[in-house]
C-alpha positions as CSV (number, residue, x, y, z in Angstrom):
1,M,-3.1,-4.7,33.3
2,D,0.1,-4.1,35.3
3,A,3.5,-4.7,33.9
4,R,4.1,-8.1,35.7
5,K,0.8,-9.4,34.3
6,I,1.7,-8.2,30.8
7,I,5.1,-9.8,30.9
8,G,3.6,-13.1,32.2
9,W,0.8,-13.1,29.5
10,N,3.3,-12.5,26.7
11,L,5.8,-15.0,28.1
12,R,3.2,-17.8,28.2
13,K,1.9,-16.9,24.7
14,L,5.4,-16.9,23.2
15,R,6.4,-20.1,25.0
16,V,3.3,-22.0,23.9
17,E,3.7,-20.7,20.3
18,K,7.3,-22.1,20.3
19,G,6.0,-25.4,21.8
20,L,8.2,-25.1,24.9
21,S,7.3,-26.4,28.3
22,Q,8.1,-24.2,31.3
23,E,10.7,-26.7,32.2
24,R,12.4,-26.6,28.8
25,L,12.3,-22.7,28.8
26,A,13.8,-22.6,32.3
27,L,16.5,-25.1,31.4
28,E,17.6,-23.2,28.3
29,A,17.4,-19.8,30.1
30,H,19.3,-21.2,33.1
31,I,16.6,-20.3,35.6
32,D,14.3,-22.3,37.9
33,R,11.2,-23.8,36.4
34,A,9.1,-22.7,39.4
35,Y,10.3,-19.1,38.8
36,V,9.1,-19.3,35.2
37,G,5.6,-20.3,36.5
38,R,5.6,-17.4,38.9
39,V,6.6,-15.0,36.2
40,E,3.8,-16.2,33.9
41,R,1.3,-15.7,36.7
42,G,2.6,-12.1,37.3
43,K,3.8,-12.9,40.8
44,E,7.5,-11.9,40.2
45,N,9.3,-8.7,39.6
46,V,11.6,-10.1,37.0
47,T,15.0,-8.6,36.3
48,V,16.1,-7.2,33.0
49,S,18.8,-9.9,32.8
50,T,16.2,-12.6,33.2
51,L,14.0,-11.0,30.6
52,E,17.0,-11.0,28.2
53,A,17.6,-14.7,28.9
54,L,14.0,-15.6,28.3
55,A,13.7,-13.5,25.2
56,Q,16.9,-15.1,23.8
57,V,15.5,-18.6,24.2
58,L,12.2,-17.5,22.7
59,D,14.1,-15.8,19.8
60,V,12.2,-12.5,20.2
61,P,13.3,-9.0,21.2
62,V,12.8,-8.2,24.9
63,A,10.3,-5.5,23.9
64,E,7.9,-8.2,22.7
65,L,7.4,-9.2,26.4
66,F,6.0,-5.7,27.1
67,V,3.3,-5.6,24.4
68,E,0.0,-5.1,26.1
69,P,-2.6,-7.7,25.0
70,A,-6.0,-6.6,23.7
71,P,-8.6,-5.8,26.3
72,N,-10.3,-9.0,27.6
73,A,-7.8,-11.2,25.6
74,P,-8.0,-14.7,27.0
75,M,-4.9,-16.2,28.6
76,P,-3.0,-18.3,26.1
77,P,-3.9,-22.0,26.4
78,A,-1.5,-24.4,28.2
79,L,0.5,-27.0,26.2
80,P,-1.0,-30.5,26.2
81,G,0.2,-32.5,29.2
82,G,2.4,-35.5,29.0
83,R,5.6,-36.4,27.2
84,K,6.0,-36.0,23.5
85,S,6.0,-39.2,21.5
86,T,9.4,-40.4,20.4
87,R,8.0,-42.2,17.4
């Protein structure tokens, strides 16, 4: 797996574990939501500064974004669609 795919896989895993949408993660990291999606798909060469911003929002060390997943590990599931209940 190449580095962009590893970063994207870990970003999605950590984001879903924290219960954050791509939109919320992007907003808190001060980056574009579409960019977050491209990073998660391994389509962007993300900068160190952007990795730092994402890791800070996710409350993890930057190094955690570089941990290679187990061979044949399935892509982390997406969050359920729709808005959260306000009740």
